[in-house]
MIZA-924905 format. One record per residue (C-alpha): residue in one letter; x, y, z. Coordinates in steps of 0.001 Angstrom, whole numbers, padded with zeros to 6 digits, always signed. Example, Ala and Ser with C-alpha at 12.3 -4.5 7.8 and 13.67 -1.06 7.14 Angstrom:
A+012300-004500+007800S+013670-001060+007140
# end
This chain:
M-033003-045163-012960R-033479-045487-009178V-030597-047945-008971I-028307-045647-010988L-029159-042649-008807E-028526-044647-005642R-025178-045847-006947F-024155-042273-007724E-025382-041155-004284R-023285-043817-002581Y-020250-042939-004714A-020678-039242-003837V-020995-040088-000142D-017780-042150-000339V-016022-039181-001964I-017331-036781+000689L-016212-039107+003496E-012747-039480+001883R-013278-043165+001083R-012519-042651-002611E-009292-041429-004197G-008181-040712-007744G-008843-038257-010535R-012614-038601-010719A-012980-038311-006962N-010801-035186-006840A-012697-033587-009717L-015992-034260-007962K-014612-032694-004756I-013782-029488-006644V-017275-029296-008164L-018965-030026-004834G-016718-027472-003115A-017885-024730-005493F-021533-025538-004802S-020737-025648-001084L-019667-021994-001158I-022980-021019-002760Y-024923-023130-000257T-023089-021590+002712R-023929-018068+001559A-027586-018998+001069V-027849-020580+004544Q-026279-017626+006324T-028350-015100+004367R-031577-016899+005231L-030714-017032+008946S-029797-013348+008862L-033183-012473+007392Y-034909-014290+010271R-032641-012639+012869R-033489-009199+011444R-037182-010152+011390I-037461-009535+007668F-038662-013129+007604R-040852-013792+010625S-041302-016930+012680Q-044821-017818+013771E-045673-018295+017450L-048315-020954+018210G-048814-020171+021902C-047503-023464+023279P-044045-024937+023952V-042277-025905+020715V-039120-027963+021247S-036829-028445+018253I-034655-031564+018009G-032073-031229+015272N-028436-031283+014262L-025846-029445+012226T-024976-032486+010113V-026899-034751+007767G-028065-038021+009311G-026457-040465+011674T-026646-038595+014993G-029417-040701+016546K-032142-038089+016481T-035099-040497+016394P-034300-042362+019661V-033775-039018+021432A-037127-037714+020136E-038793-040943+021287M-037280-040726+024769L-038200-037050+025140A-041795-037641+024017R-042184-040583+026389E-040862-038584+029369L-043143-035636+028603L-046083-038027+028337K-045269-039302+031839R-045428-035707+033068G-048989-035419+031835R-048330-033453+028660R-050263-034006+025445V-047435-034409+022968A-047462-034129+019185I-044440-034764+016980L-044173-032696+013794S-042061-034195+011022R-041470-033290+007399G-041667-037005+006473Y-038341-037233+004689K-038385-039715+001768S-042114-040347+002181V-044255-040561-000954P-045147-036960-001936R-048660-035771-002630P-049653-035443-006298F-048109-032359-007938I-051454-030585-008454Q-052319-030967-004777R-048928-029587-003721L-049284-026625-006086R-052799-025771-004890N-051707-026121-001280K-048820-023705-001845I-050988-021105-003611F-053937-021356-001195R-051960-022109+001989H-054259-019916+004134L-057294-022014+003160D-055779-025251+004559L-057147-027299+001647F-055009-030304+002482P-054434-031110+006170P-051170-032759+007250R-050826-036522+007070I-051764-038089+010403V-049360-040955+011053S-050808-041558+014520D-053751-039957+016292G-052352-041124+019631H-054422-044306+019555R-053684-045984+016222V-050961-045995+013607L-052780-044835+010473L-050068-044761+007775D-047340-047137+006666S-043674-046116+006406R-044012-045457+002664R-046541-042652+003121A-045313-041469+006511G-041539-041804+006195D-039563-044350+008182E-038769-042214+011271P-042356-040894+011785H-043742-044408+011319M-041254-045821+013832L-042095-043090+016343A-045800-043707+015892K-045379-047455+016518N-043299-046950+019653L-045235-044054+021207P-048879-044848+021970G-050515-041713+023294V-048426-039387+021110C-049764-037848+017894V-047397-037881+014910L-048053-035559+011958V-046200-035211+008668D-046075-032139+006447K-043358-029896+005053D-045331-026957+006458R-044922-027606+010168V-046745-024431+011125K-049802-026029+009550S-049072-029329+011328G-048710-027548+014657L-051996-025699+014264H-053711-028971+013314A-052315-030694+016424L-053533-027857+018658R-057016-027667+017125H-057817-031336+016560F-055769-033219+019184N-055612-030595+021946S-051819-030969+022108D-049928-028773+024552V-046294-029593+023661L-044997-029797+020086L-041757-031628+019265L-040265-030385+016014D-038380-033334+014548D-035275-032252+012596G-036196-028658+013364L-032977-026681+013831Q-033089-025346+010269Y-036874-024828+010271Q-037270-021155+011198R-040901-020536+010183L-042080-021953+013506R-040669-020257+016610H-038914-022647+019001R-038946-022391+022759M-035815-024549+022891D-033314-025911+020381I-031863-029297+021269V-028880-029953+019001L-027409-033441+018671V-023711-033942+018013D-022303-037357+017086R-019152-037889+019142Q-017688-040109+016406A-018046-037412+013709P-019186-034194+015429F-018856-031913+012395G-018390-034433+009595N-015446-033464+007426E-015907-029780+008391H-017315-028928+004927L-020881-027811+004236L-023239-029507+001799P-022732-030774-000811R-018956-031055-000276G-019464-032263+003281T-022205-033326+005681L-022686-030026+007521R-025995-028224+007037E-024689-025128+008791P-021276-023867+009914P-020190-025124+013379S-020382-021509+014634N-024179-021738+014346L-024158-024114+017296R-024597-020927+019339R-028347-021227+018707A-028533-024402+020817S-030286-024340+024179Y-029065-027865+024966I-026340-029910+023272I-026670-033688+023392V-023513-035604+022513T-024632-038986+021180K-022703-042270+020895S-020522-041275+023804G-018248-043746+025551S-017664-044427+029225D-015120-041600+029395P-015891-038023+028355D-014155-036546+025324A-012493-033491+026871D-011363-032079+023510L-014852-032273+022033I-016443-030747+025148H-013898-027916+025005R-014712-027209+021354L-018454-027329+021974R-018051-024903+024853S-015985-022552+022658L-018875-022518+020166N-021618-022130+022789R-020788-020870+026286T-024293-021148+027740A-025949-024380+026550A-026142-027337+028919I-024204-030338+027596I-025607-033860+027977E-023748-037020+026964C-025599-040197+026044D-025151-043497+024283H-027283-045766+022122A-027899-048744+024404P-029083-051975+022734R-032060-053532+024557H-033079-056689+022719W-033370-058476+019388Q-036838-058677+017871D-038246-060871+015112L-039631-058790+012224R-042441-061229+011479T-043607-062465+014882G-042540-059613+017158E-040890-062116+019503K-038136-060575+021617F-034788-062179+022391P-032034-061234+024853L-028935-059426+023614D-026813-062594+023859H-029206-064472+021567L-026782-064240+018623K-023565-064626+020596N-021086-066743+018601R-023672-067151+015840H-023051-066218+012213V-025262-063544+010677G-025726-061354+007610A-026198-057605+008201M-028409-055588+005851S-029087-051867+006240G-029905-048573+004541I-028670-045958+007006A-026160-043108+006982R-023437-045077+008815P-023858-048831+008236E-020409-049555+009685S-021598-048249+013062F-024491-050737+013082E-022299-053618+011951E-019737-052896+014662G-022557-052791+017208V-023699-056263+016117R-020142-057573+016533S-019896-056018+019990L-022855-058215+021035G-020867-061344+020154A-022313-062110+016718V-020042-063035+013815V-020940-060818+010850E-020180-062991+007806I-021744-060906+005022T-023041-057354+004712K-025185-055385+002298A-025458-051608+002666F-027818-049388+000679A-028206-045611+000565D-029780-043918+003595H-033592-044304+003677H-033458-046898+000880R-036878-048354+000085F-036253-052119+000101T-037904-054328-002487K-039049-057865-001900K-036568-059069-004518E-033642-057460-002672I-034631-059018+000648L-035195-062467-000847R-031850-062340-002652F-030011-061529+000588L-031977-064185+002497E-030958-066775-000110W-027333-065663+000271C-027622-066101+004054D-029208-069521+003574R-026451-070675+001192R-023856-069634+003765S-025816-071488+006495L-026111-068321+008559D-028262-068147+011670A-030078-064874+010935L-030444-061748+008858V-030038-058703+011106T-030988-055099+010471T-031775-051849+012283E-035182-050927+013653K-035353-047966+011266D-034707-050264+008315A-037142-052884+009585V-040128-050582+009036R-039162-050408+005329F-038909-054173+004861P-041706-055676+002758E-043536-058626+004277I-041734-061910+003654D-043591-065198+004140D-041607-068062+005635P-038041-066706+005250P-035295-069377+005130V-033495-067732+008073P-034896-065559+010886M-035025-061786+010291L-034187-059803+013427F-033784-056120+014194L-031902-054589+017095R-033944-052434+019456V-031838-049490+020671E-032712-046838+023250I-030971-043739+024582E-029121-043944+027890I-027969-040744+029608L-024340-041154+030711R-023437-037696+031980G-025534-034605+032597H-028570-036163+034303A-029375-032862+036048H-029272-031093+032671W-031674-033684+031226E-034126-033132+034094D-033809-029388+033531L-034552-029911+029815L-037664-031961+030608A-038933-029395+033100R-038527-026546+030607A-040092-028532+027762A-043069-029376+029994G-043447-025724+030965E-042567-026376+034619L-039714-023812+034667P-039578-020225+033368R-038637-019776+029748V-034959-019037+029024K-034055-017680+025603S-031580-019742+023579G-028144-018180+023692G-029275-015709+026355A-028860-015970+030131R-026907-018962+031375H-028952-022062+032185T-029007-022991+035840A-027652-026410+034903G-025399-025182+032126A-021969-025443+033712I-019228-027391+032014L-019506-031072+032888
# end
């Protein structure tokens, strides 16, 4: 059943991204388009209820910084969250990251029901992925992004729960946190944000311009007006003037920062040994991934000089089985390839493989600010509470001029 659902998911994604043509694809587009209209109305109604304070956001009394996007997946949110947490840690802040733990194993149904009914009693605390000293949960129970953040951020607490008000209170009471980073938080209105950092992928800033499920947008582009800072990810050496102009037409006040995903090194999944970026230059590899945009990863591997002979792409957040990994390793071995390569996010979902026939390497990627360094410093100062609070969409940021 899982395989069938994943195949349908991948087919639907291909239809949404205009990779499929024909009668069935067109029929599916019509059906998805109808649901998209319903979804759009629901999203806008919900936001309106929060704006009118019919639904109320809860204030926790400490800086809450939301890192999110308007689209589904693929913008590079996790590396940005990691970089922000690390910089705040350097400034002496006690940081906690609050995540919903997407695609993590859910609690038993009875526990979830009791927790919903008796929410005020806090019967079930959030899952603690890291207490700042140790990683306590694997990627299956934590979710791949929270687990990856926990591994890469010693000194930062990482908590997982759909109720991030509860997670925030837990971080304040039990870990004495003084800055909360709300991972994937733009749409989470129950917890009041001091700042909204919105990521926009330069390669597909608003997907196909349709909302879910017909497209990849969670909200209409006009809702970008809620952003305090806009970070354009996967930017090139030259700015995209047309994109910057459109972003500015949607939000006149937010500071705009442009960054890129800079590869740092290759790392062996089993031993942890690190290799320079030219380690696979002119070598033949097989690329395996389960991310929103596998073609972006594969092109990145080629840009480092490797020859990508074979590829295998699964649905985003796919939970790899040992059988799947061994099958691909055998394929690599038969083709006499030099390595199996994958992403860091996928690597945390790989089961342990003893003595693989070819090395298994993941690519370590970090964020590099290309343009808007002053805006980034301004963002850090506000997140750390070193500058006065400025309401999102209100007065112009001091560093918010067009780049």
